[in-house]
C-alpha positions in Angstrom: 0.0 0.0 0.0 1.3 3.5 -1.0 1.8 5.7 2.0 -0.5 8.7 2.4 2.4 11.1 3.3 4.3 11.4 0.1 8.0 12.8 -0.7 9.5 11.9 2.8 11.6 8.9 3.6 9.8 6.7 6.3 12.1 6.2 9.4 14.3 9.1 8.5 14.7 11.9 11.0 14.4 15.1 9.2 13.8 18.8 9.4 10.5 19.9 7.6 11.8 23.3 7.0 14.6 21.6 5.0 12.1 20.1 2.7 11.2 23.0 0.9 13.5 25.9 -0.4 12.8 29.7 -0.7 13.4 30.9 -4.3 13.8 34.5 -5.3 10.5 36.1 -5.9 8.5 33.0 -5.4 6.1 30.9 -3.1 7.3 27.3 -3.4 4.9 24.6 -2.1 5.3 20.8 -1.6 2.1 18.7 -1.0 3.0 15.9 1.3 -0.7 14.6 1.5 -4.2 15.4 0.3 -7.5 13.6 0.3 -11.0 14.6 1.1 -10.3 14.6 4.8 -7.0 16.5 5.0 -4.3 18.3 3.1 -0.7 18.7 4.5 1.6 21.0 2.5 5.0 22.8 2.9 5.4 26.5 1.9 8.6 28.5 1.3 7.8 32.2 1.0 10.6 34.6 -0.4 10.6 38.1 1.4 7.6 40.3 0.3 5.9 37.4 -1.1 2.1 36.8 0.0 -1.1 34.8 -0.5 -4.0 37.3 -0.6 -7.0 37.2 1.7 -9.2 33.9 1.0 -11.3 31.6 2.9 -11.0 27.8 3.1 -13.9 25.2 3.7 -11.6 23.3 6.2 -10.0 24.5 9.4 -6.2 25.2 8.9 -3.2 24.9 11.4 -0.1 27.1 10.3 3.2 26.1 12.0 6.0 28.4 11.1 9.2 26.2 10.6 11.9 28.8 10.0 12.0 32.6 9.6 9.0 35.0 10.5 5.6 35.1 8.7 2.6 37.3 9.2 -0.9 35.8 9.2 -3.8 38.1 8.9 -6.9 36.4 10.3 -10.3 38.2 10.1 -8.5 41.3 9.8 -6.0 41.0 12.5 -2.2 40.7 12.0 -0.3 38.0 13.9 3.5 37.7 13.6 4.6 34.0 13.9 8.2 32.8 14.5 9.7 29.4 14.1 8.0 26.8 16.3 4.8 28.9 16.5 1.5 28.1 15.3 -2.1 29.4 14.7 -5.4 28.0 13.9 -7.4 29.4 11.1 -11.1 28.2 11.3 -12.9 27.4 8.1 -14.8 30.1 6.3 -12.8 32.9 8.3 -10.7 35.4 5.9 -7.2 34.9 6.2 -3.9 35.9 4.4 -0.3 35.1 4.5 2.7 37.6 4.2 6.6 37.1 4.2 8.1 40.1 5.8 11.4 38.0 5.5 11.8 34.5 4.0 10.1 32.0 5.9 8.9 28.4 5.6 5.7 26.8 7.2 3.5 23.7 7.2 -0.1 24.0 6.6 -2.2 21.2 7.8 -6.1 21.6 6.7 -8.6 19.3 8.0 -12.2 19.1 6.3 -15.5 18.2 7.7 -16.9 15.0 6.3 -20.1 15.6 4.3 -22.2 13.9 7.3 -20.5 16.3 9.7 -21.6 19.5 7.8 -24.9 20.9 9.0 
């Protein structure tokens, strides 16, 4: 059976922040897992790069792996440093900005259709 989490070697100790590299003027992403229930993606942002305000149908947990990022959640700015996380609830507007190069992990969890009112 193929693993649900891809692009990582099983049983290998690693740093997630080293699995995706910042490139000049870009946002780089690497999807490790994606299905109807969840998505796990690594991102690397070059300084000044951003993801504009949007919403998601699932709850999202951002963990900064290296550097410093700024998450705007429902109009409020939050500066996050390596090792810090923030929960972004489903359907709440949010954005991501890189005041300096940084990497982050994004875990999104989606409600099963039977869990949706």
